C-alpha positions in Angstrom: 155.7 16.6 -75.1 156.8 20.0 -73.9 158.5 18.6 -70.8 160.2 15.6 -72.4 163.5 16.0 -74.3 163.3 15.5 -78.0 166.2 14.0 -80.0 166.1 15.0 -83.7 167.9 12.3 -85.5 168.9 11.6 -89.1 170.9 8.7 -90.5 172.6 7.9 -93.8 172.5 4.3 -94.9 173.9 2.0 -97.5 170.4 1.3 -98.9 166.7 1.4 -98.1 166.1 -1.8 -96.2 167.3 -2.1 -92.6 167.6 -5.9 -93.0 169.9 -5.7 -96.1 171.6 -2.3 -95.5 173.6 -0.6 -92.7 173.8 2.7 -91.0 176.9 4.6 -92.1 176.2 8.0 -90.4 174.2 9.2 -87.4 173.5 12.8 -86.6 171.4 13.9 -83.7 170.5 17.0 -81.7 169.0 16.8 -78.2 166.5 19.5 -77.4 165.3 20.2 -73.8 162.9 22.9 -72.9 163.2 24.4 -76.4 167.0 24.6 -76.5 169.5 22.4 -78.2 171.7 21.1 -75.3 173.8 18.5 -77.1 174.7 17.1 -80.5 175.9 13.7 -81.6 177.6 13.0 -85.0 179.3 9.8 -86.0 180.5 8.2 -89.2 180.2 4.4 -88.9 181.8 1.6 -90.7 179.0 -0.3 -92.4 181.3 -3.2 -92.7 180.5 -3.4 -96.4 181.4 -1.2 -99.4 179.2 1.9 -99.8 177.3 1.8 -103.1 178.2 4.5 -105.6 174.7 6.0 -105.7 174.9 6.5 -101.9 178.3 8.1 -102.3 177.0 10.5 -105.0 174.0 11.4 -102.7 175.9 11.8 -99.4 179.5 12.4 -100.4 180.4 9.6 -98.0 182.9 7.1 -99.4 184.0 3.7 -98.3 187.4 5.1 -97.6 185.9 7.7 -95.2 184.4 4.9 -93.1 187.2 2.3 -93.1 188.6 3.5 -89.7 185.3 4.5 -88.3 183.7 2.5 -85.4 181.1 -0.1 -86.0 177.6 0.4 -84.6 178.2 -2.0 -81.7 181.0 0.1 -80.3 178.9 3.3 -80.1 175.6 1.7 -79.2 175.9 2.5 -75.5 176.8 6.2 -76.0 173.9 6.6 -78.5 171.5 4.9 -76.1 172.6 7.3 -73.4 172.2 10.3 -75.7 168.6 9.1 -76.5 167.7 8.2 -72.9 164.3 9.6 -71.8 163.7 11.5 -75.0 161.2 11.2 -77.9 162.9 10.0 -81.1 162.1 12.6 -83.8 162.9 12.0 -87.5 161.6 12.8 -90.9 159.7 9.6 -92.0 160.5 8.3 -88.5 159.8 4.7 -89.4 162.8 4.6 -91.7 165.4 6.0 -89.2 163.8 4.2 -86.2 163.7 0.8 -87.9 167.3 1.1 -89.0 168.5 2.0 -85.5 166.3 -0.7 -84.0 167.7 -3.3 -86.4 171.3 -2.2 -85.6 170.6 -2.7 -81.9 169.0 -6.1 -82.7 172.1 -7.1 -84.7 174.1 -6.8 -81.5 171.6 -8.6 -79.4 170.0 -5.5 -77.7 166.5 -4.3 -77.7 165.5 -0.8 -78.6 162.1 0.9 -78.0 161.3 4.6 -77.8 158.4 6.9 -78.3 158.7 8.7 -81.6 157.5 11.7 -83.5 157.3 11.9 -87.3 158.1 15.3 -88.9 156.5 14.2 -92.2 153.2 13.7 -90.3 153.8 16.9 -88.5 154.2 18.8 -91.8 151.1 17.1 -93.2 149.0 18.0 -90.2 150.2 21.6 -89.9 150.5 22.5 -93.6 147.8 20.5 -95.4 147.8 22.7 -98.4 151.4 22.0 -99.1 151.5 19.3 -101.9 154.8 17.6 -100.8 156.3 17.1 -97.4 159.8 15.7 -98.2 162.8 17.4 -96.6 163.8 19.3 -99.7 160.3 20.8 -99.9 160.3 21.8 -96.2 163.8 23.4 -96.7 162.6 25.5 -99.7 159.1 26.3 -98.4 160.3 27.5 -95.0 163.5 29.2 -96.2 165.9 27.0 -94.3 169.5 26.8 -95.2 171.5 23.6 -95.0 175.3 23.3 -95.4 175.5 19.7 -96.5 172.2 18.1 -97.6 172.1 14.3 -97.1 174.6 14.5 -94.2 173.0 13.3 -91.0 173.7 16.2 -88.6 172.9 18.9 -91.1 169.6 17.2 -91.9 168.8 16.8 -88.2 169.3 20.5 -87.8 166.7 21.2 -90.5 164.3 19.1 -88.4 165.0 21.2 -85.3 164.5 24.4 -87.3 161.2 23.1 -88.7 160.0 22.1 -85.3 160.8 25.5 -83.8 159.2 27.3 -86.7 156.1 25.1 -86.3 155.9 25.9 -82.6 156.4 29.6 -83.3 153.7 29.6 -86.0 151.1 27.3 -84.4 151.9 27.3 -80.7 152.9 24.3 -78.5 149.3 23.6 -77.5 148.4 22.4 -81.0 150.8 19.4 -80.5 148.9 18.1 -77.5 145.9 17.1 -79.8 148.0 15.6 -82.6 148.3 11.9 -81.6 148.8 11.0 -85.3 152.3 12.4 -85.3 153.5 10.6 -82.3 153.8 6.8 -81.9 154.2 5.6 -78.4 156.5 2.7 -77.8 155.0 -0.6 -76.6 157.0 -2.2 -73.9 
C-alpha cells in the first residue's frame, strides 16, 4: 500500500441509495508517497431537486447545482484522477457504490481496490466506542471548515490516515487485510 497512490474521496448525495439518489458533490485528494499531490472538487447537477434535509446538512441547494456539470461530463477526468490508486473513503461501500452506479448509469464499468477508514479506525482504535467521522474529528482534534462538504471531509480522512501512520507506523497496515477490499476484475 505504501507504494500505491491513495485517493481519499468523499461525496455528498441527494439520499442514501445509489439506485434512487444521485451524487451532487465530489471531493478527492490524491496522496502519493505520503504527500498530497492533487485535489479534485466538483459540484454536480444531480438532475433532480435536492431534498431540504440534504440542503440543511450540506448547505448545497438546487440553485447552486443548476449550472453544474452532470456526472457523465466529468467521468473521464475523475477516472484519470483515480487511475492506479486505492479508493479510500469513510464507510467506503457507500461512496464507492454511488460512484460505481454513476459510471454504470453512463454505460461504463468502474472497479478499484478500496480502503475503508471506518474499518481502519475500528482496527487501530478498538476502545473507541464510535467510529463515525464526527467522532474521529473530535477524538483526534482535527479541524474542518465545512463539515458535510466533500473536499473538507476528504481532508479529514487524509489527516486521520497520516495521524494513524504516525502513531502506529506504516508496517501495521500490511497485516490489515480487513480494511482493504481488492477489486475483482
